[in-house]
C-alpha positions, 0 to 999 in steps of 0.5 A, a space after each residue: 462543733 462536736 458530735 451531739 452538739 444540737 445547739 451548734 448544729 442548729 445554728 449552723 443549719 439556720 445560717 445555711 438556711 439564711 443563705 438559701 433564703 437570700 438566694 431564693 429571694 433573688 429569684 422567686 420563680 426558681 421552683 427548685 430553690 423554693 422547694 429547698 426552702 420548704 424542705 429546710 423549714 420542715 426539717 427545722 420544725 421537726 428538730 425544734 418542734 416549732 410549728 412556725 417553721 412548718 407555717 413558713 413552709 406552708 406559705 411557700 407551698 401555697 404561694 407556689 400552688 397559687 402561681 401554678 409552680 407547685 409540681 403535681 407530685 408535690 401537691 400533697 405537701 400543702 395538706 401535710 404542712 397544714 397538719 404540721 403547722 396546726 392550721 
């Protein structure tokens, strides 16, 4: 992949995200892995402009909030992700 090759970079990032999703799916109680998924989806949303990634991150954050596993210092994420996803 050459520098400035956005499509190749996005493809590689998405492959990495798929691996993280698989790992996180095996242990949904692991809050660090769930938070990593939120951050990865936000980054993809920012780069691609696709609000679906922000909506996916919002779903994860809201699930964590309902379970009581979203740490208080990350509580701001829910409102931010609602804004980013257009909800």
